[in-house]
Each structure stands twice: as C-alpha cells, then as structure tokens.
MARVEX-840192 format. One record per residue (C-alpha): residue number from 0; residue in one letter; x negated, y, z negated. Coordinates in steps of 0.2 Angstrom, whole numbers. Layout:
BEGIN
    k  r     px     py     pz
  NUM  A      X      Y      Z
...
END
This chain:
BEGIN
    k  r     px     py     pz
    0  M   -446    475   -550
    1  T   -436    487   -557
    2  G   -441    505   -550
    3  G   -456    496   -539
    4  L   -458    497   -523
    5  E   -455    482   -512
    6  V   -460    476   -495
    7  A   -447    482   -486
    8  D   -447    499   -493
    9  L   -466    501   -486
   10  P   -470    512   -470
   11  H   -467    504   -456
   12  E   -479    490   -452
   13  A   -488    497   -468
   14  T   -498    480   -471
   15  A   -506    478   -456
   16  R   -508    495   -453
   17  A   -516    497   -469
   18  I   -527    481   -466
   19  K   -534    489   -449
   20  L   -537    503   -457
   21  G   -547    498   -471
   22  T   -554    503   -488
   23  S   -567    517   -485
   24  T   -557    525   -470
   25  L   -539    524   -481
   26  Y   -549    530   -496
   27  E   -557    546   -488
   28  A   -541    551   -481
   29  S   -531    548   -496
   30  G   -542    563   -506
   31  L   -538    552   -523
   32  A   -548    546   -536
   33  C   -540    528   -531
   34  S   -555    516   -531
   35  L   -557    503   -543
   36  D   -576    502   -549
   37  T   -589    494   -538
   38  D   -589    476   -551
   39  I   -574    471   -543
   40  R   -578    460   -527
   41  P   -568    449   -515
   42  I   -576    429   -519
   43  W   -575    425   -500
   44  S   -581    437   -486
   45  G   -565    442   -476
   46  A   -554    442   -488
   47  A   -540    456   -486
   48  I   -523    461   -494
   49  A   -512    476   -493
   50  A   -496    474   -502
   51  P   -486    483   -516
   52  V   -494    480   -535
   53  Y   -487    470   -547
   54  P   -497    474   -564
   55  L   -499    464   -579
   56  A   -512    463   -592
   57  C   -521    447   -603
   58  A   -527    445   -619
   59  P   -548    439   -618
   60  G   -546    422   -614
   61  D   -528    419   -612
   62  N   -519    421   -597
   63  L   -502    416   -602
   64  A   -497    433   -595
   65  I   -501    426   -579
   66  H   -488    412   -578
   67  I   -473    422   -583
   68  G   -478    436   -570
   69  M   -481    424   -555
   70  E   -461    420   -559
   71  R   -457    440   -560
   72  A   -467    447   -547
   73  P   -456    451   -531
   74  Q   -464    439   -514
   75  G   -477    450   -506
   76  S   -484    457   -520
   77  V   -499    457   -527
   78  L   -503    452   -545
   79  V   -515    466   -553
   80  V   -521    459   -568
   81  A   -532    467   -582
   82  T   -541    458   -594
   83  G   -553    471   -605
   84  S   -567    465   -590
   85  Y   -567    448   -601
   86  L   -575    435   -590
   87  A   -565    416   -590
   88  G   -559    406   -578
   89  Y   -541    414   -579
   90  W   -537    410   -562
   91  G   -541    395   -553
   92  E   -535    382   -537
   93  V   -519    377   -548
   94  L   -512    395   -550
   95  T   -517    398   -530
   96  V   -507    383   -526
   97  A   -491    391   -535
   98  A   -496    408   -528
   99  E   -494    404   -512
  100  A   -478    394   -512
  101  A   -471    410   -525
  102  G   -476    421   -509
  103  I   -489    430   -519
  104  A   -500    441   -507
  105  G   -516    440   -517
  106  L   -525    442   -535
  107  V   -535    455   -541
  108  I   -542    454   -559
  109  D   -554    464   -568
  110  G   -559    448   -577
  111  G   -566    430   -570
  112  V   -559    416   -559
  113  R   -565    400   -553
  114  D   -563    384   -543
  115  I   -570    398   -530
  116  A   -574    380   -517
  117  A   -556    378   -518
  118  L   -550    398   -516
  119  T   -562    400   -501
  120  A   -554    386   -491
  121  R   -537    389   -493
  122  Q   -542    409   -487
  123  F   -533    416   -504
  124  P   -538    434   -505
  125  V   -545    437   -523
  126  F   -555    450   -531
  127  S   -562    446   -546
  128  R   -577    455   -559
  129  G   -584    437   -558
  130  I   -585    419   -560
  131  S   -581    409   -575
  132  M   -577    389   -577
  133  R   -573    392   -594
  134  G   -554    387   -598
  135  T   -539    399   -606
  136  I   -529    398   -618
  137  K   -509    404   -617
  138  A   -506    411   -634
  139  S   -499    429   -632
  140  V   -492    441   -618
  141  P   -499    459   -619
  142  S   -489    466   -605
  143  V   -480    460   -588
  144  G   -474    474   -575
  145  A   -481    487   -586
  146  P   -491    501   -581
  147  I   -510    495   -583
  148  Q   -528    502   -583
  149  I   -540    491   -572
  150  G   -557    495   -563
  151  G   -556    515   -572
  152  V   -538    518   -560
  153  T   -519    516   -566
  154  A   -510    502   -558
  155  R   -491    503   -559
  156  A   -478    492   -551
  157  G   -475    500   -534
  158  D   -489    507   -534
  159  F   -501    500   -514
  160  L   -515    490   -517
  161  V   -528    489   -501
  162  A   -543    477   -504
  163  D   -558    470   -491
  164  D   -574    467   -492
  165  D   -579    486   -495
  166  G   -569    487   -511
  167  V   -553    488   -519
  168  L   -542    504   -519
  169  I   -522    508   -525
  170  I   -512    523   -517
  171  P   -498    528   -529
  172  R   -484    524   -520
  173  S   -477    542   -517
  174  E   -493    544   -506
  175  V   -493    526   -496
  176  G   -485    537   -480
  177  R   -496    551   -480
  178  T   -512    541   -484
  179  I   -508    528   -470
  180  V   -507    542   -456
  181  A   -521    553   -463
  182  G   -531    537   -461
  183  E   -524    534   -444
  184  Q   -529    552   -439
  185  R   -545    551   -448
  186  A   -549    531   -439
  187  A   -544    543   -420
  188  K   -556    555   -423
  189  E   -570    543   -429
  190  A   -568    533   -414
  191  D   -569    550   -402
  192  M   -586    553   -412
  193  M   -592    534   -408
  194  A   -587    538   -390
  195  K   -598    553   -389
  196  L   -613    546   -399
  197  A   -613    532   -384
  198  A   -613    542   -372
  199  G   -627    552   -377
  200  A   -624    564   -392
  201  T   -630    565   -408
  202  T   -622    564   -425
  203  L   -631    583   -430
  204  D   -624    590   -416
  205  L   -605    582   -418
  206  M   -605    586   -438
  207  G   -610    603   -433
  208  L   -627    600   -444
  209  S   -640    606   -428
  210  S   -646    620   -440
  211  W   -655    605   -450
  212  R   -668    603   -433
  213  T   -676    620   -439
  214  E   -676    622   -457
  215  V   -683    603   -460
END
C-alpha cells in the first residue's frame, strides 16, 4: 500500500486501545467530522474493527474490484468499499473465507452483503448498508487503493477505521495518535464522573448545570 499506514506504523497497541475506547469516545475526542452515516451497521451484534483502511470502489452490481483488492490489501487492513449505495450481494461466505486466509481485518461497505448466517457464525466483522441475496457480475474496476467517498466521509489508504455497535468512523492517518490519547483522557474523566455518580453526585452538579434547577 504505497504511502499508506501499515499495522506496524500505528501507535503502540493502537488496535486494542481503539477497540477498548469505542467509536463514541473516539469520535468525541477527535473533534473531527469523521463518522460514516448511521445506515452503515454491523451485520451481527458485537462486531468490531480497528485497522488501517484499504479503499476501493465497485460499480453498481459488480464486485470485481473486491477480488482484486483482496490480493493487494496488506494483512491487517480493513476493506472499505464504495458502491454508490447500491444494494446487491457484493460479499458473502466465499469472500469471507478468502479474507480470513489473506489476513483481512474486516469489511465496511456502503452496499449490500449476503450469507448472513455464515458470516455471523464465522464472527467476521462486516458493516454494511443492507442485506441482499442478489448476486453480482465481475466486469469493471472503478478504483482499487485510491481515495473514495463513503458514508459522507473520505477514506484514504492508511487512514484508521474504527467500527463497533455504535457506528463507523475513519480517522485521518495524521490524527490517529492524537485521537487515541485524547480518547483515553476522555475515558478517564468519564470513569471518574461515573464513580462520583455511583457515590451520589448528580449530573447537574458534575457538568456545571445546577443553575437549571432554578430556571426550569
């Protein structure tokens, strides 16, 4: 992945740290408009990804670019696929087995996938806009490895994607270290707040909102 972020280039234990923090904390900590639209959801509850992006684009109903991208994507990366929001079965059990063998961390696609029971049983992380049993052709390759637009966000090779039950976000490669550290600081503050809440404090007091007691 020329010019991209390899797994070895990430901050220390970035994947584990990002998964532990979760997308909501990282999004708030980032200060960036980096969340994909909320229609792109995990196909099974508990799915999570934190990995460098490998982007590609498919023509409507055509998944040839995915097959090519599978050979080019570095191990440990997540395939991020733009389809123009076209719902077809771009991905299923066969590609999942191939991805596992190739060391791919997961899939985020703004189109459709199928073979949901098999993907769930294999616990392969897939986030998609929908589910469709309709198959695809293999005739064209709009782009493989070039920047794409997906879910309202630009995805470039080497950006860092984090996805879980709360959604999907893509952090620019230059912001990964800062965002993870800021996320850990935010998580520590929230842990302190929750300890105080458990001891009887109120959110109005802890968040400086006590004046509303008299204003409402």
